[in-house]
N, C-alpha and C positions, 0 to 999 in steps of 0.2 A: 300136280307134281311128276315129274318126270320118273321112270323107274326102267331098269334092266328090260324087263319085258318089252314095254312099249317101245323102246329105244330099239331094240335087237328086231323088231317085226316092222316098224314104221319109217324108222329113220336110215337104216344101212343104205339102202339105195341113196336117200338124199345125201348122206355123208359122202359117198363115194361119187356122186356128181358133183356136189361141191367142191370136193378135193379136184375134179378134171376142169372146174372153172365155171359149173352151170350156178349162176347167180339166183336163179328162182328156187333152186334146190337149197341153197344157203338161207333165202329169206325164210323157206318152210322150217328149217333148223333154229333160225330166229325166234320164230312163234311158237314153236316146240319149248325153247329153254328160256326166253326171256324173262317169263315171272320167276322162276326158280333162281335166276342169276339175280334178279333186281333184289328178291327178299333177302337171299343171303347176304348181298351188299350192304343192304339198307340196316339189316341188324347188327352188322358189323362196325358202321359208320354211324349210324343214328340221324341221318339226315336225308330227306328225301330228295332235294337237290343234288346232291354229292351222289347219292347212290344212283339216281338216273343219269350222271354224268359218267360215273364208274361203270356201270352197266353198259351204255352206250360204246365206252372205249373198249370193254370186253370183246365186245363183237366186232369192232372196227380190227382191233388186233388178231382176233380171231379169223375175220376174213383175209388179213393180208397175209395170215400164215396157213389157211388152209391147205394149201399146195403140200406143205409139208406134214399134214396130220396124217399119222400112220396108225390104221385100226389094229390096235394092239390090246391086251387084257384091261387096260384103263377105257371106261366109256368115255364117249364124247364129251356127255356132261362133266365128266372129271376133268377133263382136257379144258373145258371152259372155266371150270371152277380153280384151276391151278392158274389160269390167266388171271381170274380175279383176284385170286390170292395175291398175287404179284401186284396188281394195282392197288389193292388196298394197303399193301406194305408201304408201297411209293406214297399214297396218300398220308399216311401217318407221320413218315420222314417229312413229310412237305407241309404239313399242315396240321395245327393243335386241334385234336377231336373236339367236337361237341360234347358237352356234358349229358344232355336229355334227349330224348328220343322225340321226335317230332309227333304231333299230336294226332297225326292221320293215321297212325301205325294200327291202332286197335279200337276205333270207335265203332261199336258194334249196333247201337241204337242211338241215334240223336235224341229221342225222348228218353234216354235212360238218364237216372239222377246224375247231376253233374257232380256231385261228391264221389259216386262210385267210379266215373270215369277219370276224375282227378285222383284218385286213390291207385287205379289200375295204372296210369302212366307213371307215377310214382314209382310204384311196385317194378314195372318194366325197366324203369330207368336205373334203379338199383340193381335188378338183375343184369342188366347189360354192363354196368360198369364192373360189376362184379365179375363176370365171366370174363370182361377185356383183362383182368388182372391175372389169370391162369395162365400157364404157358401155351404158346401157339397150338400145339398140337392137341391138347385138352380143349382149348376152344373151338377147334376145327369139329372134334368129335362131337361135343355137346350139342353145338350149332346144328350140325348136319343131322345129328338121330332126333333132337327134341323141338328144333325150330323147323328144321326142314323136312321132318319125318323120313329120313332115308333109313332104309334098312342095314345092317352091319355088312353083309356081302359087298353092298355098294359103296359104303364108306370106306372100306379096307381098299378097293380098288381105287377109289377118288384119291386117297393118300397114300397108296403104294405101301400098306402095310397089312399084316394077317387080321382075319376075325378077331382072333385071340388077343392080339395087341390093340385093336380097337376097343375092345371090351374092357379092357385093364386101363387104357387112358381116360374112357368114361367113368369107370369108378375111382380113378384117382381124380378126375376133374370135379367130379361131383362131392368127393370127400372133401376137397379143398374148398368148393363153394360152402358147404355147412361149415366148415371152420372160419371161412372169411365172412360171412353172414353173421355168424354168432347168433344173438339175441334176435336180430332181424328176420332171421330163416322163419320163425312162428308165422310172422305176418306173409310170407310168401306163399305156405302151406295152408292158411286159413282162407285165401281167396280160390 
């Protein structure tokens, strides 16, 4: 997972070079952020193929627009996530979302009990469907914090809100999840 410190030290020069047209520098930025973008998109759309397509389009759009990127308070990853967000919105406008996660999301050990794998996928699918019922800002905060592992300062910069607002969105989102899950909640917390 990329973070502000690694971005500050390792990619500032690459960002500046990429803005000036250096394709090798852009390639290094791609290598640095592709996993974060893919993981985020995959969790939002639930399909490996669609996540690959959207992630690829994120970097195509970023490459086309890199000359207009300005190094502001928003980190480069935040800029990429905004591009991803816009493409995910377009995806849902043009295509009905799939209802289940692909089985490849979280198979930790192929020798693991198939019943446990099946239960884990059912729980992931239930959680994903429930998260997608939340307002967009709450979805983003919950996914960025709990799925992506981003800290509050990074999330705040990425979505353009204060850290306090991020914490409020998270609290409201978790409260809504508890309410939406109802009796199913105990299944999630037992595993």
